[in-house]
C-alpha positions as CSV (number, residue, x, y, z in Angstrom):
1,M,28.1,4.8,19.6
2,R,26.6,6.0,16.3
3,I,27.0,9.7,15.5
4,L,25.0,11.6,12.9
5,I,26.8,14.3,11.0
6,A,24.9,17.0,9.2
7,E,27.2,19.3,7.3
8,D,26.6,20.9,3.9
9,D,30.3,21.9,3.4
10,L,32.0,18.9,1.7
11,V,35.5,19.6,3.2
12,S,34.2,20.1,6.7
13,R,32.0,17.0,6.4
14,R,34.8,14.8,5.3
15,M,37.2,16.1,7.9
16,L,34.6,15.6,10.6
17,E,33.7,12.1,9.4
18,A,37.4,11.0,9.2
19,T,38.1,12.3,12.7
20,L,35.2,10.5,14.3
21,L,36.0,7.3,12.4
22,R,39.6,7.5,13.6
23,W,38.3,7.6,17.2
24,G,36.3,4.5,16.7
25,Y,32.7,5.9,16.3
26,E,30.2,4.7,13.7
27,V,29.2,7.7,11.5
28,V,26.0,8.4,9.7
29,V,26.7,11.2,7.2
30,T,24.1,13.7,5.8
31,S,24.6,16.9,3.8
32,D,21.4,18.8,4.6
33,G,18.9,19.4,7.4
34,L,16.0,17.4,5.9
35,A,18.2,14.3,5.5
36,A,19.5,14.7,9.1
37,W,16.0,15.1,10.5
38,Q,14.8,12.0,8.6
39,A,17.8,10.0,10.0
40,L,16.9,11.1,13.6
41,Q,13.4,9.8,13.2
42,E,14.4,6.2,12.2
43,K,13.9,3.4,14.6
44,D,17.6,2.9,15.2
45,A,18.5,6.6,15.0
46,P,22.0,7.7,16.2
47,R,21.9,8.8,19.8
48,M,24.3,11.7,19.1
49,A,24.2,14.3,16.3
50,I,26.7,16.9,15.3
51,L,24.7,19.5,13.3
52,D,25.9,22.5,11.3
53,W,23.9,25.6,12.2
54,M,23.4,26.8,8.6
55,M,22.1,24.1,6.2
56,P,19.7,23.9,3.3
57,G,16.2,22.7,4.0
58,L,16.3,22.7,7.8
59,D,19.1,24.3,9.8
60,G,20.6,23.0,13.0
61,I,18.4,25.2,15.2
62,D,15.2,23.9,13.4
63,I,16.3,20.3,14.0
64,C,17.0,20.9,17.7
65,R,13.6,22.4,18.2
66,K,11.9,19.5,16.3
67,A,13.9,16.9,18.2
68,R,13.0,18.4,21.6
69,A,9.3,18.6,20.6
70,R,9.2,15.0,19.5
71,P,7.9,12.7,22.3
72,T,10.6,10.1,23.0
73,S,12.2,8.5,26.0
74,E,15.7,8.7,24.3
75,P,16.2,12.1,22.7
76,P,19.4,12.6,20.8
77,Y,22.4,14.4,22.3
78,V,22.9,17.4,19.9
79,I,26.1,19.3,19.4
80,L,25.9,22.4,17.2
81,L,28.8,23.1,15.0
82,T,28.9,26.6,13.5
83,A,31.0,29.7,12.7
84,K,28.7,31.8,14.9
85,G,30.7,32.3,18.0
86,S,29.2,35.2,19.9
87,K,27.7,34.7,23.3
88,T,24.3,35.6,21.9
89,D,24.6,32.9,19.3
90,I,25.7,30.3,21.8
91,V,22.8,31.2,24.1
92,S,20.4,31.0,21.1
93,G,21.8,27.6,20.1
94,L,21.5,26.1,23.6
95,Q,18.0,27.6,24.1
96,S,16.9,25.9,20.9
97,G,17.6,22.5,22.5
98,A,21.2,21.9,21.7
99,D,23.2,20.1,24.4
100,D,26.6,21.5,23.5
101,Y,28.2,23.9,21.0
102,I,31.5,24.0,19.0
103,V,32.7,26.9,17.0
104,K,34.3,26.4,13.6
105,P,37.0,25.8,12.7
106,F,36.8,23.1,15.4
107,D,39.7,22.1,17.5
108,R,40.1,18.3,17.5
109,D,40.9,18.0,21.2
110,E,37.9,20.1,22.1
111,L,35.7,18.1,19.8
112,R,36.9,14.8,21.3
113,A,36.3,16.1,24.8
114,R,32.8,17.3,24.0
115,V,31.9,14.0,22.2
116,Q,33.2,12.0,25.1
117,A,31.1,14.1,27.6
118,G,28.1,13.4,25.4
119,V,28.8,9.7,25.4
120,R,29.0,9.7,29.2
121,I,25.7,11.6,29.5
122,L,23.9,9.2,27.1
123,S,25.3,6.2,29.0
124,L,24.0,7.6,32.3
125,Q,20.6,8.3,30.7
126,A,20.4,4.8,29.4
127,S,21.3,3.3,32.7
128,L,18.7,5.5,34.5
129,A,16.0,4.6,32.0
130,A,16.7,0.9,32.4
131,R,16.4,1.2,36.2
132,V,13.2,3.1,35.8
133,R,11.8,0.4,33.6
134,D,12.8,-2.3,36.1
135,L,11.2,-0.4,38.9
136,E,8.0,0.1,37.0
137,E,7.8,-3.6,36.2
138,A,8.4,-4.5,39.8
139,L,5.7,-2.1,41.0
140,A,3.3,-3.5,38.5
141,R,3.8,-7.0,40.0
142,V,3.5,-5.9,43.6
143,K,0.4,-5.3,45.6
144,T,0.5,-4.4,49.3
145,L,-2.0,-4.6,52.2
146,Q,-2.0,-1.4,54.2
147,G,-4.1,0.0,57.0
148,L,-6.4,-1.6,59.7
149,L,-8.2,-4.8,58.7
150,P,-11.5,-5.4,60.5
151,I,-11.6,-9.1,61.4
152,C,-14.3,-11.0,63.3
153,S,-13.1,-12.2,66.7
154,Y,-15.0,-15.5,66.3
155,C,-15.1,-16.7,62.7
156,K,-12.0,-14.7,61.7
157,R,-13.6,-13.3,58.5
158,V,-12.5,-9.9,57.2
159,R,-14.8,-7.1,56.3
160,N,-14.0,-5.9,52.8
161,D,-14.4,-2.4,51.3
162,H,-18.0,-3.1,50.4
163,H,-18.8,-4.1,54.0
164,Y,-19.2,-7.8,53.2
165,W,-17.5,-10.4,55.3
166,Q,-15.2,-12.9,53.6
167,Q,-12.6,-15.5,54.5
168,V,-9.1,-14.2,55.2
169,E,-7.5,-16.1,52.3
170,S,-10.1,-14.7,49.9
171,Y,-9.5,-11.1,51.1
172,V,-5.7,-11.4,50.9
173,S,-5.9,-12.9,47.4
174,D,-8.0,-10.0,46.3
175,H,-5.7,-7.4,47.7
176,S,-2.3,-8.9,46.9
177,D,-0.5,-11.4,44.7
178,A,-0.3,-14.0,47.5
179,R,-1.8,-17.4,46.9
180,F,-2.6,-20.1,49.5
181,S,-1.8,-23.8,49.8
182,H,-3.9,-25.4,52.6
183,G,-2.5,-27.6,55.2
184,I,-3.1,-28.6,58.9
185,C,-1.0,-27.2,61.7
186,P,0.0,-29.5,64.6
187,D,-2.4,-27.9,67.1
188,C,-5.4,-28.2,64.8
189,Y,-4.5,-31.8,64.0
190,E,-4.4,-32.7,67.7
191,S,-7.5,-30.7,68.7
192,V,-9.7,-31.3,65.6
193,V,-8.5,-33.9,63.2
194,R,-7.3,-36.6,65.6
195,P,-10.6,-36.7,67.6
196,Q,-12.5,-37.0,64.3
197,L,-10.3,-39.9,63.2
198,E,-10.7,-41.6,66.6
199,I,-14.5,-41.3,66.2
200,L,-14.3,-42.7,62.7
201,N,-12.1,-45.6,63.8
202,S,-14.3,-46.3,66.8
203,G,-17.3,-46.5,64.5
204,D,-15.5,-48.8,62.2
205,R,-14.6,-51.2,65.0
206,K,-18.2,-51.3,66.2
207,A,-19.5,-52.0,62.8
208,G,-17.0,-54.8,62.4
């Protein structure tokens, strides 16, 4: 898991980076909002971001809003880190698009628990997205025949949507992914093919 840090205070930034590295995460460090937003737009952008609220260029709230407005199937999981700790501030932060909120100075146990919760959510999102992709691919390959098929009692042709009559195999091929390999069933062999062969053999004997 790669985690983006956006913190303009040097001491807080280094403390946060060292803590995350100690826990085994890969860390991308930025010191202002513009650099953080640029990192989040890269192709292999970190899936999680810990953003300071007050930063030069863009603040954490601005980044949250821009991230949520950006069309993507994998939005970042954003944790706001700030000294603003009132209920009004927390509500404002969450309404801007943040997924979680930590008040400075952060408690390491609390930070670890919130990061782990974010990792679990991202894992679930990735698993769900993969299943959705698999389902979409399966549905794209599947066609189904539904409803009542009007079929002639004599020639066994099927009437299509344009009221033309066509062979059953042609109709099924047009409305599904099924393909046909032709053969001869035992009943047809005895009632149709064998008599024809006997006639041919009889003609050959007479000719000889």
